[in-house]
Backbone as XML, in Angstrom:
<?xml version="1.0"?>
<chain id="A" units="angstrom">
  <residue number="1" name="UNK">
    <atom name="N" x="-91.228" y="117.073" z="211.749"/>
    <atom name="CA" x="-92.185" y="117.746" z="212.601"/>
    <atom name="C" x="-93.531" y="117.747" z="211.885"/>
  </residue>
  <residue number="2" name="UNK">
    <atom name="N" x="-94.567" y="117.280" z="212.532"/>
    <atom name="CA" x="-95.895" y="117.198" z="211.932"/>
    <atom name="C" x="-96.772" y="118.345" z="212.426"/>
  </residue>
  <residue number="3" name="UNK">
    <atom name="N" x="-97.042" y="119.280" z="211.506"/>
    <atom name="CA" x="-97.914" y="120.417" z="211.808"/>
    <atom name="C" x="-99.051" y="120.493" z="210.792"/>
  </residue>
  <residue number="4" name="UNK">
    <atom name="N" x="-99.469" y="119.329" z="210.290"/>
    <atom name="CA" x="-100.562" y="119.305" z="209.316"/>
    <atom name="C" x="-101.807" y="119.939" z="209.910"/>
  </residue>
  <residue number="5" name="UNK">
    <atom name="N" x="-102.432" y="120.785" z="209.097"/>
    <atom name="CA" x="-103.678" y="121.478" z="209.449"/>
    <atom name="C" x="-103.557" y="122.356" z="210.706"/>
  </residue>
  <residue number="6" name="UNK">
    <atom name="N" x="-102.335" y="122.690" z="211.089"/>
    <atom name="CA" x="-102.129" y="123.540" z="212.270"/>
    <atom name="C" x="-102.699" y="124.927" z="212.021"/>
  </residue>
  <residue number="7" name="UNK">
    <atom name="N" x="-103.203" y="125.543" z="213.054"/>
    <atom name="CA" x="-103.733" y="126.903" z="212.992"/>
    <atom name="C" x="-102.658" y="127.849" z="213.517"/>
  </residue>
  <residue number="8" name="UNK">
    <atom name="N" x="-101.909" y="128.410" z="212.582"/>
    <atom name="CA" x="-100.778" y="129.259" z="212.945"/>
    <atom name="C" x="-100.924" y="130.664" z="212.381"/>
  </residue>
  <residue number="9" name="UNK">
    <atom name="N" x="-102.164" y="131.080" z="212.123"/>
    <atom name="CA" x="-102.359" y="132.411" z="211.571"/>
    <atom name="C" x="-101.805" y="133.464" z="212.539"/>
  </residue>
  <residue number="10" name="UNK">
    <atom name="N" x="-101.129" y="134.446" z="211.945"/>
    <atom name="CA" x="-100.498" y="135.557" z="212.665"/>
    <atom name="C" x="-99.408" y="135.111" z="213.639"/>
  </residue>
  <residue number="11" name="UNK">
    <atom name="N" x="-98.932" y="133.870" z="213.509"/>
    <atom name="CA" x="-97.862" y="133.374" z="214.385"/>
    <atom name="C" x="-96.551" y="134.080" z="214.069"/>
  </residue>
  <residue number="12" name="UNK">
    <atom name="N" x="-95.714" y="134.215" z="215.062"/>
    <atom name="CA" x="-94.382" y="134.793" z="214.894"/>
    <atom name="C" x="-93.383" y="133.641" z="214.834"/>
  </residue>
  <residue number="13" name="UNK">
    <atom name="N" x="-92.912" y="133.362" z="213.611"/>
    <atom name="CA" x="-92.012" y="132.232" z="213.388"/>
    <atom name="C" x="-90.752" y="132.668" z="212.644"/>
  </residue>
  <residue number="14" name="UNK">
    <atom name="N" x="-90.318" y="133.911" z="212.851"/>
    <atom name="CA" x="-89.108" y="134.399" z="212.188"/>
    <atom name="C" x="-87.926" y="133.504" z="212.539"/>
  </residue>
  <residue number="15" name="UNK">
    <atom name="N" x="-87.196" y="133.093" z="211.489"/>
    <atom name="CA" x="-86.000" y="132.291" z="211.700"/>
    <atom name="C" x="-86.270" y="130.870" z="212.186"/>
  </residue>
  <residue number="16" name="UNK">
    <atom name="N" x="-87.520" y="130.434" z="212.190"/>
    <atom name="CA" x="-87.852" y="129.089" z="212.670"/>
    <atom name="C" x="-87.193" y="128.027" z="211.798"/>
  </residue>
  <residue number="17" name="UNK">
    <atom name="N" x="-86.792" y="126.929" z="212.395"/>
    <atom name="CA" x="-86.190" y="125.809" z="211.677"/>
    <atom name="C" x="-87.282" y="124.769" z="211.441"/>
  </residue>
  <residue number="18" name="UNK">
    <atom name="N" x="-87.867" y="124.835" z="210.258"/>
    <atom name="CA" x="-88.956" y="123.935" z="209.896"/>
    <atom name="C" x="-88.568" y="123.089" z="208.690"/>
  </residue>
  <residue number="19" name="UNK">
    <atom name="N" x="-87.279" y="122.806" z="208.573"/>
    <atom name="CA" x="-86.720" y="121.993" z="207.494"/>
    <atom name="C" x="-87.435" y="120.644" z="207.477"/>
  </residue>
  <residue number="20" name="UNK">
    <atom name="N" x="-87.986" y="120.272" z="206.314"/>
    <atom name="CA" x="-88.700" y="119.011" z="206.102"/>
    <atom name="C" x="-89.965" y="118.867" z="206.951"/>
  </residue>
  <residue number="21" name="UNK">
    <atom name="N" x="-90.469" y="119.926" z="207.534"/>
    <atom name="CA" x="-91.689" y="119.854" z="208.340"/>
    <atom name="C" x="-92.903" y="119.597" z="207.457"/>
  </residue>
  <residue number="22" name="UNK">
    <atom name="N" x="-93.900" y="118.940" z="208.010"/>
    <atom name="CA" x="-95.158" y="118.730" z="207.304"/>
    <atom name="C" x="-96.149" y="119.800" z="207.777"/>
  </residue>
  <residue number="23" name="UNK">
    <atom name="N" x="-96.454" y="120.716" z="206.872"/>
    <atom name="CA" x="-97.400" y="121.803" z="207.155"/>
    <atom name="C" x="-98.554" y="121.760" z="206.154"/>
  </residue>
  <residue number="24" name="UNK">
    <atom name="N" x="-98.912" y="120.549" z="205.721"/>
    <atom name="CA" x="-99.997" y="120.386" z="204.753"/>
    <atom name="C" x="-101.269" y="121.041" z="205.283"/>
  </residue>
  <residue number="25" name="UNK">
    <atom name="N" x="-101.876" y="121.873" z="204.437"/>
    <atom name="CA" x="-103.144" y="122.532" z="204.735"/>
    <atom name="C" x="-103.114" y="123.346" z="206.029"/>
  </residue>
  <residue number="26" name="UNK">
    <atom name="N" x="-101.929" y="123.745" z="206.461"/>
    <atom name="CA" x="-101.819" y="124.586" z="207.656"/>
    <atom name="C" x="-102.325" y="125.992" z="207.358"/>
  </residue>
  <residue number="27" name="UNK">
    <atom name="N" x="-102.903" y="126.643" z="208.348"/>
    <atom name="CA" x="-103.343" y="128.023" z="208.206"/>
    <atom name="C" x="-102.226" y="128.924" z="208.730"/>
  </residue>
  <residue number="28" name="UNK">
    <atom name="N" x="-101.531" y="129.548" z="207.794"/>
    <atom name="CA" x="-100.414" y="130.443" z="208.119"/>
    <atom name="C" x="-100.713" y="131.864" z="207.647"/>
  </residue>
  <residue number="29" name="UNK">
    <atom name="N" x="-102.003" y="132.214" z="207.594"/>
    <atom name="CA" x="-102.372" y="133.555" z="207.149"/>
    <atom name="C" x="-101.695" y="134.603" z="208.021"/>
  </residue>
  <residue number="30" name="UNK">
    <atom name="N" x="-101.065" y="135.565" z="207.363"/>
    <atom name="CA" x="-100.416" y="136.708" z="208.027"/>
    <atom name="C" x="-99.344" y="136.288" z="209.040"/>
  </residue>
  <residue number="31" name="UNK">
    <atom name="N" x="-98.835" y="135.066" z="208.926"/>
    <atom name="CA" x="-97.766" y="134.607" z="209.817"/>
    <atom name="C" x="-96.452" y="135.281" z="209.440"/>
  </residue>
  <residue number="32" name="UNK">
    <atom name="N" x="-95.599" y="135.471" z="210.419"/>
    <atom name="CA" x="-94.274" y="136.056" z="210.201"/>
    <atom name="C" x="-93.263" y="134.923" z="210.115"/>
  </residue>
  <residue number="33" name="UNK">
    <atom name="N" x="-92.832" y="134.643" z="208.869"/>
    <atom name="CA" x="-91.894" y="133.562" z="208.592"/>
    <atom name="C" x="-90.609" y="134.106" z="207.968"/>
  </residue>
  <residue number="34" name="UNK">
    <atom name="N" x="-90.259" y="135.339" z="208.276"/>
    <atom name="CA" x="-89.053" y="135.925" z="207.721"/>
    <atom name="C" x="-87.849" y="135.079" z="208.110"/>
  </residue>
  <residue number="35" name="UNK">
    <atom name="N" x="-87.011" y="134.776" z="207.117"/>
    <atom name="CA" x="-85.779" y="134.009" z="207.287"/>
    <atom name="C" x="-86.018" y="132.606" z="207.859"/>
  </residue>
  <residue number="36" name="UNK">
    <atom name="N" x="-87.233" y="132.103" z="207.794"/>
    <atom name="CA" x="-87.511" y="130.749" z="208.275"/>
    <atom name="C" x="-86.897" y="129.721" z="207.332"/>
  </residue>
  <residue number="37" name="UNK">
    <atom name="N" x="-86.449" y="128.617" z="207.885"/>
    <atom name="CA" x="-85.910" y="127.517" z="207.084"/>
    <atom name="C" x="-87.040" y="126.523" z="206.831"/>
  </residue>
  <residue number="38" name="UNK">
    <atom name="N" x="-87.598" y="126.598" z="205.634"/>
    <atom name="CA" x="-88.674" y="125.708" z="205.213"/>
    <atom name="C" x="-88.223" y="124.830" z="204.044"/>
  </residue>
  <residue number="39" name="UNK">
    <atom name="N" x="-86.915" y="124.641" z="203.926"/>
    <atom name="CA" x="-86.401" y="123.824" z="202.833"/>
    <atom name="C" x="-86.970" y="122.418" z="202.927"/>
  </residue>
  <residue number="40" name="UNK">
    <atom name="N" x="-87.435" y="121.929" z="201.783"/>
    <atom name="CA" x="-88.009" y="120.595" z="201.645"/>
    <atom name="C" x="-89.224" y="120.355" z="202.540"/>
  </residue>
  <residue number="41" name="UNK">
    <atom name="N" x="-89.821" y="121.408" z="203.045"/>
    <atom name="CA" x="-91.041" y="121.278" z="203.852"/>
    <atom name="C" x="-92.223" y="120.966" z="202.940"/>
  </residue>
  <residue number="42" name="UNK">
    <atom name="N" x="-93.243" y="120.332" z="203.497"/>
    <atom name="CA" x="-94.454" y="120.015" z="202.745"/>
    <atom name="C" x="-95.539" y="120.997" z="203.150"/>
  </residue>
  <residue number="43" name="UNK">
    <atom name="N" x="-95.810" y="121.949" z="202.251"/>
    <atom name="CA" x="-96.819" y="122.979" z="202.496"/>
    <atom name="C" x="-97.980" y="122.851" z="201.498"/>
  </residue>
  <residue number="44" name="UNK">
    <atom name="N" x="-98.254" y="121.633" z="201.045"/>
    <atom name="CA" x="-99.341" y="121.427" z="200.095"/>
    <atom name="C" x="-100.647" y="121.980" z="200.662"/>
  </residue>
  <residue number="45" name="UNK">
    <atom name="N" x="-101.294" y="122.830" z="199.883"/>
    <atom name="CA" x="-102.590" y="123.359" z="200.279"/>
    <atom name="C" x="-102.561" y="124.319" z="201.458"/>
  </residue>
  <residue number="46" name="UNK">
    <atom name="N" x="-101.391" y="124.749" z="201.890"/>
    <atom name="CA" x="-101.291" y="125.675" z="203.029"/>
    <atom name="C" x="-101.829" y="127.055" z="202.653"/>
  </residue>
  <residue number="47" name="UNK">
    <atom name="N" x="-102.424" y="127.727" z="203.619"/>
    <atom name="CA" x="-102.954" y="129.075" z="203.421"/>
    <atom name="C" x="-101.918" y="130.067" z="203.933"/>
  </residue>
  <residue number="48" name="UNK">
    <atom name="N" x="-101.216" y="130.709" z="202.992"/>
    <atom name="CA" x="-100.164" y="131.664" z="203.319"/>
    <atom name="C" x="-100.548" y="133.075" z="202.891"/>
  </residue>
  <residue number="49" name="UNK">
    <atom name="N" x="-101.847" y="133.325" z="202.769"/>
    <atom name="CA" x="-102.291" y="134.659" z="202.350"/>
    <atom name="C" x="-101.805" y="135.705" z="203.354"/>
  </residue>
  <residue number="50" name="UNK">
    <atom name="N" x="-101.155" y="136.725" z="202.810"/>
    <atom name="CA" x="-100.680" y="137.818" z="203.649"/>
    <atom name="C" x="-99.505" y="137.467" z="204.547"/>
  </residue>
  <residue number="51" name="UNK">
    <atom name="N" x="-98.903" y="136.305" z="204.353"/>
    <atom name="CA" x="-97.762" y="135.898" z="205.189"/>
    <atom name="C" x="-96.512" y="136.684" z="204.809"/>
  </residue>
  <residue number="52" name="UNK">
    <atom name="N" x="-95.632" y="136.838" z="205.765"/>
    <atom name="CA" x="-94.362" y="137.542" z="205.572"/>
    <atom name="C" x="-93.272" y="136.494" z="205.442"/>
  </residue>
  <residue number="53" name="UNK">
    <atom name="N" x="-92.761" y="136.312" z="204.215"/>
    <atom name="CA" x="-91.772" y="135.288" z="203.918"/>
    <atom name="C" x="-90.472" y="135.887" z="203.387"/>
  </residue>
  <residue number="54" name="UNK">
    <atom name="N" x="-90.154" y="137.092" z="203.812"/>
    <atom name="CA" x="-88.926" y="137.746" z="203.345"/>
    <atom name="C" x="-87.712" y="136.892" z="203.705"/>
  </residue>
  <residue number="55" name="UNK">
    <atom name="N" x="-86.894" y="136.591" z="202.672"/>
    <atom name="CA" x="-85.672" y="135.788" z="202.807"/>
    <atom name="C" x="-85.912" y="134.391" z="203.391"/>
  </residue>
  <residue number="56" name="UNK">
    <atom name="N" x="-87.140" y="133.887" z="203.286"/>
    <atom name="CA" x="-87.429" y="132.522" z="203.734"/>
    <atom name="C" x="-86.772" y="131.526" z="202.790"/>
  </residue>
  <residue number="57" name="UNK">
    <atom name="N" x="-86.350" y="130.422" z="203.332"/>
    <atom name="CA" x="-85.710" y="129.360" z="202.548"/>
    <atom name="C" x="-86.767" y="128.308" z="202.234"/>
  </residue>
  <residue number="58" name="UNK">
    <atom name="N" x="-87.226" y="128.316" z="200.985"/>
    <atom name="CA" x="-88.264" y="127.397" z="200.541"/>
    <atom name="C" x="-87.757" y="126.456" z="199.447"/>
  </residue>
  <residue number="59" name="UNK">
    <atom name="N" x="-86.443" y="126.354" z="199.308"/>
    <atom name="CA" x="-85.858" y="125.513" z="198.268"/>
    <atom name="C" x="-86.306" y="124.063" z="198.450"/>
  </residue>
  <residue number="60" name="UNK">
    <atom name="N" x="-86.781" y="123.468" z="197.356"/>
    <atom name="CA" x="-87.198" y="122.077" z="197.378"/>
    <atom name="C" x="-88.495" y="121.811" z="198.125"/>
  </residue>
  <residue number="61" name="UNK">
    <atom name="N" x="-89.180" y="122.854" z="198.575"/>
    <atom name="CA" x="-90.429" y="122.678" z="199.313"/>
    <atom name="C" x="-91.568" y="122.295" z="198.373"/>
  </residue>
  <residue number="62" name="UNK">
    <atom name="N" x="-92.531" y="121.547" z="198.896"/>
    <atom name="CA" x="-93.728" y="121.222" z="198.134"/>
    <atom name="C" x="-94.776" y="122.278" z="198.459"/>
  </residue>
  <residue number="63" name="UNK">
    <atom name="N" x="-94.997" y="123.183" z="197.501"/>
    <atom name="CA" x="-95.934" y="124.296" z="197.681"/>
    <atom name="C" x="-97.160" y="124.126" z="196.787"/>
  </residue>
  <residue number="64" name="UNK">
    <atom name="N" x="-97.403" y="122.896" z="196.334"/>
    <atom name="CA" x="-98.544" y="122.626" z="195.455"/>
    <atom name="C" x="-99.845" y="123.067" z="196.129"/>
  </residue>
  <residue number="65" name="UNK">
    <atom name="N" x="-100.643" y="123.796" z="195.398"/>
    <atom name="CA" x="-101.958" y="124.290" z="195.824"/>
    <atom name="C" x="-101.901" y="125.259" z="197.018"/>
  </residue>
  <residue number="66" name="UNK">
    <atom name="N" x="-100.713" y="125.708" z="197.413"/>
    <atom name="CA" x="-100.611" y="126.689" z="198.497"/>
    <atom name="C" x="-101.121" y="128.037" z="197.999"/>
  </residue>
  <residue number="67" name="UNK">
    <atom name="N" x="-101.651" y="128.835" z="198.895"/>
    <atom name="CA" x="-102.217" y="130.140" z="198.542"/>
    <atom name="C" x="-101.300" y="131.243" z="199.061"/>
  </residue>
  <residue number="68" name="UNK">
    <atom name="N" x="-100.636" y="131.926" z="198.125"/>
    <atom name="CA" x="-99.697" y="132.997" z="198.455"/>
    <atom name="C" x="-100.253" y="134.379" z="198.133"/>
  </residue>
  <residue number="69" name="UNK">
    <atom name="N" x="-101.542" y="134.497" z="197.884"/>
    <atom name="CA" x="-102.088" y="135.809" z="197.517"/>
    <atom name="C" x="-101.827" y="136.809" z="198.645"/>
  </residue>
  <residue number="70" name="UNK">
    <atom name="N" x="-101.223" y="137.933" z="198.271"/>
    <atom name="CA" x="-100.927" y="138.983" z="199.246"/>
    <atom name="C" x="-99.733" y="138.697" z="200.135"/>
  </residue>
  <residue number="71" name="UNK">
    <atom name="N" x="-99.030" y="137.590" z="199.894"/>
    <atom name="CA" x="-97.855" y="137.268" z="200.713"/>
    <atom name="C" x="-96.671" y="138.131" z="200.288"/>
  </residue>
  <residue number="72" name="UNK">
    <atom name="N" x="-95.791" y="138.393" z="201.214"/>
    <atom name="CA" x="-94.590" y="139.186" z="200.984"/>
    <atom name="C" x="-93.419" y="138.219" z="200.855"/>
  </residue>
  <residue number="73" name="UNK">
    <atom name="N" x="-92.886" y="138.076" z="199.634"/>
    <atom name="CA" x="-91.876" y="137.064" z="199.327"/>
    <atom name="C" x="-90.523" y="137.647" z="198.931"/>
  </residue>
  <residue number="74" name="UNK">
    <atom name="N" x="-90.190" y="138.851" z="199.356"/>
    <atom name="CA" x="-88.931" y="139.486" z="198.944"/>
    <atom name="C" x="-87.739" y="138.603" z="199.286"/>
  </residue>
  <residue number="75" name="UNK">
    <atom name="N" x="-86.945" y="138.288" z="198.263"/>
    <atom name="CA" x="-85.725" y="137.503" z="198.389"/>
    <atom name="C" x="-85.936" y="136.103" z="198.967"/>
  </residue>
  <residue number="76" name="UNK">
    <atom name="N" x="-87.164" y="135.595" z="198.915"/>
    <atom name="CA" x="-87.407" y="134.209" z="199.323"/>
    <atom name="C" x="-86.776" y="133.289" z="198.286"/>
  </residue>
  <residue number="77" name="UNK">
    <atom name="N" x="-86.229" y="132.176" z="198.722"/>
    <atom name="CA" x="-85.574" y="131.232" z="197.818"/>
    <atom name="C" x="-86.558" y="130.115" z="197.463"/>
  </residue>
  <residue number="78" name="UNK">
    <atom name="N" x="-86.960" y="130.073" z="196.187"/>
    <atom name="CA" x="-87.901" y="129.064" z="195.704"/>
    <atom name="C" x="-87.243" y="128.065" z="194.755"/>
  </residue>
  <residue number="79" name="UNK">
    <atom name="N" x="-85.934" y="127.941" z="194.816"/>
    <atom name="CA" x="-85.203" y="127.021" z="193.944"/>
    <atom name="C" x="-85.760" y="125.605" z="194.094"/>
  </residue>
  <residue number="80" name="UNK">
    <atom name="N" x="-86.172" y="125.032" z="192.964"/>
    <atom name="CA" x="-86.685" y="123.667" z="192.883"/>
    <atom name="C" x="-87.923" y="123.415" z="193.739"/>
  </residue>
  <residue number="81" name="UNK">
    <atom name="N" x="-88.635" y="124.455" z="194.140"/>
    <atom name="CA" x="-89.889" y="124.274" z="194.876"/>
    <atom name="C" x="-90.991" y="123.867" z="193.904"/>
  </residue>
  <residue number="82" name="UNK">
    <atom name="N" x="-91.873" y="123.002" z="194.361"/>
    <atom name="CA" x="-93.012" y="122.563" z="193.545"/>
    <atom name="C" x="-94.131" y="123.593" z="193.697"/>
  </residue>
  <residue number="83" name="UNK">
    <atom name="N" x="-94.541" y="124.187" z="192.568"/>
    <atom name="CA" x="-95.565" y="125.233" z="192.600"/>
    <atom name="C" x="-96.838" y="124.846" z="191.838"/>
  </residue>
  <residue number="84" name="UNK">
    <atom name="N" x="-97.029" y="123.568" z="191.557"/>
    <atom name="CA" x="-98.200" y="123.149" z="190.786"/>
    <atom name="C" x="-99.490" y="123.553" z="191.503"/>
  </residue>
  <residue number="85" name="UNK">
    <atom name="N" x="-100.266" y="124.399" z="190.833"/>
    <atom name="CA" x="-101.538" y="124.845" z="191.387"/>
    <atom name="C" x="-101.422" y="125.878" z="192.495"/>
  </residue>
  <residue number="86" name="UNK">
    <atom name="N" x="-100.213" y="126.341" z="192.789"/>
    <atom name="CA" x="-100.041" y="127.362" z="193.829"/>
    <atom name="C" x="-100.633" y="128.681" z="193.344"/>
  </residue>
  <residue number="87" name="UNK">
    <atom name="N" x="-101.345" y="129.367" z="194.230"/>
    <atom name="CA" x="-101.966" y="130.644" z="193.885"/>
    <atom name="C" x="-100.998" y="131.779" z="194.196"/>
  </residue>
  <residue number="88" name="UNK">
    <atom name="N" x="-100.454" y="132.373" z="193.136"/>
    <atom name="CA" x="-99.563" y="133.514" z="193.286"/>
    <atom name="C" x="-100.163" y="134.729" z="192.575"/>
  </residue>
  <residue number="89" name="UNK">
    <atom name="N" x="-101.477" y="134.693" z="192.374"/>
    <atom name="CA" x="-102.186" y="135.773" z="191.705"/>
    <atom name="C" x="-101.879" y="137.104" z="192.381"/>
  </residue>
  <residue number="90" name="UNK">
    <atom name="N" x="-101.388" y="138.063" z="191.607"/>
    <atom name="CA" x="-101.149" y="139.397" z="192.123"/>
    <atom name="C" x="-99.932" y="139.533" z="193.020"/>
  </residue>
  <residue number="91" name="UNK">
    <atom name="N" x="-99.189" y="138.461" z="193.230"/>
    <atom name="CA" x="-98.013" y="138.519" z="194.105"/>
    <atom name="C" x="-96.855" y="139.244" z="193.418"/>
  </residue>
  <residue number="92" name="UNK">
    <atom name="N" x="-96.001" y="139.861" z="194.214"/>
    <atom name="CA" x="-94.795" y="140.503" z="193.704"/>
    <atom name="C" x="-93.652" y="139.501" z="193.811"/>
  </residue>
  <residue number="93" name="UNK">
    <atom name="N" x="-93.253" y="138.938" z="192.670"/>
    <atom name="CA" x="-92.199" y="137.933" z="192.635"/>
    <atom name="C" x="-90.917" y="138.478" z="192.010"/>
  </residue>
  <residue number="94" name="UNK">
    <atom name="N" x="-90.787" y="139.795" z="191.960"/>
    <atom name="CA" x="-89.649" y="140.409" z="191.278"/>
    <atom name="C" x="-88.312" y="140.145" z="191.958"/>
  </residue>
  <residue number="95" name="UNK">
    <atom name="N" x="-88.292" y="139.896" z="193.250"/>
    <atom name="CA" x="-87.010" y="139.669" z="193.924"/>
    <atom name="C" x="-86.869" y="138.254" z="194.475"/>
  </residue>
  <residue number="96" name="UNK">
    <atom name="N" x="-87.784" y="137.361" z="194.101"/>
    <atom name="CA" x="-87.702" y="135.967" z="194.542"/>
    <atom name="C" x="-86.490" y="135.309" z="193.891"/>
  </residue>
  <residue number="97" name="UNK">
    <atom name="N" x="-85.797" y="134.468" z="194.617"/>
    <atom name="CA" x="-84.589" y="133.804" z="194.131"/>
    <atom name="C" x="-84.911" y="132.387" z="193.655"/>
  </residue>
  <residue number="98" name="UNK">
    <atom name="N" x="-84.235" y="131.956" z="192.589"/>
    <atom name="CA" x="-84.338" y="130.584" z="192.122"/>
    <atom name="C" x="-85.614" y="130.229" z="191.378"/>
  </residue>
  <residue number="99" name="UNK">
    <atom name="N" x="-86.440" y="131.192" z="191.062"/>
    <atom name="CA" x="-87.709" y="130.938" z="190.379"/>
    <atom name="C" x="-87.483" y="130.757" z="188.881"/>
  </residue>
  <residue number="100" name="UNK">
    <atom name="N" x="-88.133" y="129.756" z="188.287"/>
    <atom name="CA" x="-87.971" y="129.486" z="186.864"/>
    <atom name="C" x="-89.299" y="129.604" z="186.133"/>
  </residue>
  <residue number="101" name="UNK">
    <atom name="N" x="-89.201" y="129.743" z="184.829"/>
    <atom name="CA" x="-90.393" y="129.783" z="183.975"/>
    <atom name="C" x="-91.191" y="128.479" z="184.115"/>
  </residue>
  <residue number="102" name="UNK">
    <atom name="N" x="-90.503" y="127.339" z="184.220"/>
    <atom name="CA" x="-91.185" y="126.047" z="184.355"/>
    <atom name="C" x="-92.033" y="126.002" z="185.624"/>
  </residue>
  <residue number="103" name="UNK">
    <atom name="N" x="-91.549" y="126.579" z="186.712"/>
    <atom name="CA" x="-92.329" y="126.621" z="187.946"/>
    <atom name="C" x="-93.580" y="127.476" z="187.764"/>
  </residue>
  <residue number="104" name="UNK">
    <atom name="N" x="-93.415" y="128.609" z="187.096"/>
    <atom name="CA" x="-94.551" y="129.510" z="186.877"/>
    <atom name="C" x="-95.590" y="128.911" z="185.939"/>
  </residue>
  <residue number="105" name="UNK">
    <atom name="N" x="-95.140" y="128.074" z="185.003"/>
    <atom name="CA" x="-96.057" y="127.472" z="184.046"/>
    <atom name="C" x="-97.099" y="126.583" z="184.707"/>
  </residue>
  <residue number="106" name="UNK">
    <atom name="N" x="-96.837" y="126.080" z="185.903"/>
    <atom name="CA" x="-97.801" y="125.208" z="186.582"/>
    <atom name="C" x="-98.486" y="125.899" z="187.772"/>
  </residue>
  <residue number="107" name="UNK">
    <atom name="N" x="-98.087" y="127.134" z="188.056"/>
    <atom name="CA" x="-98.704" y="127.910" z="189.137"/>
    <atom name="C" x="-99.887" y="128.701" z="188.590"/>
  </residue>
  <residue number="108" name="UNK">
    <atom name="N" x="-100.716" y="129.218" z="189.484"/>
    <atom name="CA" x="-101.850" y="130.041" z="189.094"/>
    <atom name="C" x="-101.480" y="131.505" z="189.307"/>
  </residue>
  <residue number="109" name="UNK">
    <atom name="N" x="-101.318" y="132.235" z="188.205"/>
    <atom name="CA" x="-100.982" y="133.646" z="188.288"/>
    <atom name="C" x="-101.864" y="134.415" z="187.318"/>
  </residue>
  <residue number="110" name="UNK">
    <atom name="N" x="-101.835" y="135.721" z="187.442"/>
    <atom name="CA" x="-102.625" y="136.558" z="186.542"/>
    <atom name="C" x="-101.775" y="137.741" z="186.091"/>
  </residue>
  <residue number="111" name="UNK">
    <atom name="N" x="-102.372" y="138.639" z="185.321"/>
    <atom name="CA" x="-101.614" y="139.773" z="184.792"/>
    <atom name="C" x="-101.143" y="140.730" z="185.881"/>
  </residue>
  <residue number="112" name="UNK">
    <atom name="N" x="-101.696" y="140.628" z="187.080"/>
    <atom name="CA" x="-101.265" y="141.489" z="188.185"/>
    <atom name="C" x="-100.075" y="140.895" z="188.942"/>
  </residue>
  <residue number="113" name="UNK">
    <atom name="N" x="-99.712" y="139.661" z="188.634"/>
    <atom name="CA" x="-98.537" y="139.045" z="189.251"/>
    <atom name="C" x="-97.299" y="139.740" z="188.698"/>
  </residue>
  <residue number="114" name="UNK">
    <atom name="N" x="-96.452" y="140.240" z="189.583"/>
    <atom name="CA" x="-95.240" y="140.948" z="189.152"/>
    <atom name="C" x="-94.074" y="139.983" z="189.109"/>
  </residue>
  <residue number="115" name="UNK">
    <atom name="N" x="-93.412" y="139.948" z="187.931"/>
    <atom name="CA" x="-92.308" y="139.020" z="187.695"/>
    <atom name="C" x="-91.052" y="139.749" z="187.269"/>
  </residue>
  <residue number="116" name="UNK">
    <atom name="N" x="-89.912" y="139.082" z="187.441"/>
    <atom name="CA" x="-88.665" y="139.590" z="186.868"/>
    <atom name="C" x="-88.854" y="139.625" z="185.361"/>
  </residue>
  <residue number="117" name="UNK">
    <atom name="N" x="-88.219" y="140.570" z="184.693"/>
    <atom name="CA" x="-88.372" y="140.717" z="183.247"/>
    <atom name="C" x="-88.122" y="139.397" z="182.511"/>
  </residue>
  <residue number="118" name="UNK">
    <atom name="N" x="-87.097" y="138.655" z="182.904"/>
    <atom name="CA" x="-86.780" y="137.420" z="182.181"/>
    <atom name="C" x="-87.828" y="136.322" z="182.365"/>
  </residue>
  <residue number="119" name="UNK">
    <atom name="N" x="-88.745" y="136.488" z="183.318"/>
    <atom name="CA" x="-89.794" y="135.498" z="183.554"/>
    <atom name="C" x="-91.177" y="135.966" z="183.108"/>
  </residue>
  <residue number="120" name="UNK">
    <atom name="N" x="-91.259" y="137.181" z="182.569"/>
    <atom name="CA" x="-92.560" y="137.720" z="182.190"/>
    <atom name="C" x="-93.238" y="136.867" z="181.137"/>
  </residue>
  <residue number="121" name="UNK">
    <atom name="N" x="-94.554" y="136.866" z="181.183"/>
    <atom name="CA" x="-95.350" y="136.133" z="180.207"/>
    <atom name="C" x="-95.228" y="136.798" z="178.845"/>
  </residue>
  <residue number="122" name="UNK">
    <atom name="N" x="-95.184" y="136.031" z="177.777"/>
    <atom name="CA" x="-95.141" y="136.634" z="176.445"/>
    <atom name="C" x="-96.338" y="137.552" z="176.236"/>
  </residue>
  <residue number="123" name="UNK">
    <atom name="N" x="-96.085" y="138.748" z="175.728"/>
    <atom name="CA" x="-97.172" y="139.694" z="175.477"/>
    <atom name="C" x="-97.603" y="140.501" z="176.680"/>
  </residue>
  <residue number="124" name="UNK">
    <atom name="N" x="-96.991" y="140.255" z="177.863"/>
    <atom name="CA" x="-97.369" y="141.054" z="179.024"/>
    <atom name="C" x="-96.739" y="142.426" z="178.935"/>
  </residue>
  <residue number="125" name="UNK">
    <atom name="N" x="-97.290" y="143.380" z="179.667"/>
    <atom name="CA" x="-96.785" y="144.741" z="179.627"/>
    <atom name="C" x="-96.475" y="145.213" z="181.032"/>
  </residue>
  <residue number="126" name="UNK">
    <atom name="N" x="-95.667" y="146.259" z="181.112"/>
    <atom name="CA" x="-95.385" y="146.825" z="182.427"/>
    <atom name="C" x="-96.514" y="147.787" z="182.796"/>
  </residue>
  <residue number="127" name="UNK">
    <atom name="N" x="-96.413" y="148.418" z="183.954"/>
    <atom name="CA" x="-97.468" y="149.296" z="184.457"/>
    <atom name="C" x="-97.785" y="150.446" z="183.528"/>
  </residue>
  <residue number="128" name="UNK">
    <atom name="N" x="-96.827" y="150.881" z="182.697"/>
    <atom name="CA" x="-97.074" y="152.005" z="181.797"/>
    <atom name="C" x="-97.821" y="151.580" z="180.549"/>
  </residue>
  <residue number="129" name="UNK">
    <atom name="N" x="-97.970" y="150.253" z="180.360"/>
    <atom name="CA" x="-98.687" y="149.740" z="179.211"/>
    <atom name="C" x="-97.789" y="149.450" z="178.022"/>
  </residue>
  <residue number="130" name="UNK">
    <atom name="N" x="-96.482" y="149.702" z="178.154"/>
    <atom name="CA" x="-95.581" y="149.429" z="177.036"/>
    <atom name="C" x="-95.014" y="148.026" z="177.165"/>
  </residue>
  <residue number="131" name="UNK">
    <atom name="N" x="-94.841" y="147.332" z="176.031"/>
    <atom name="CA" x="-94.361" y="145.946" z="176.071"/>
    <atom name="C" x="-92.937" y="145.832" z="176.595"/>
  </residue>
</chain>
């Protein structure tokens, strides 16, 4: 399915079957993609700011340069997803499934990005300021 550069901001796509879909540079700001099947989809450069991706299946997806700032990713599956240059600054990734340190090493994150303890950056601290 070719949805390159599609304007889907605020779209309701819960449970949508978008397996292997091309969504390059699509505008998905504030879209509802809860439980959507986006496995192996191409979302390079997609704008997902503020999108709802709870329990979305993103395994093997190309998310290079995608913007996830403010997106809700609770229990989203990112196993083997490409995150090179993806903006996850300030995102809460504490319950994301399948996420690895190697994926984070090529993504754009900052000290406000929330990670599972085993994925935390060396020297980072929790909200109380203790290591």
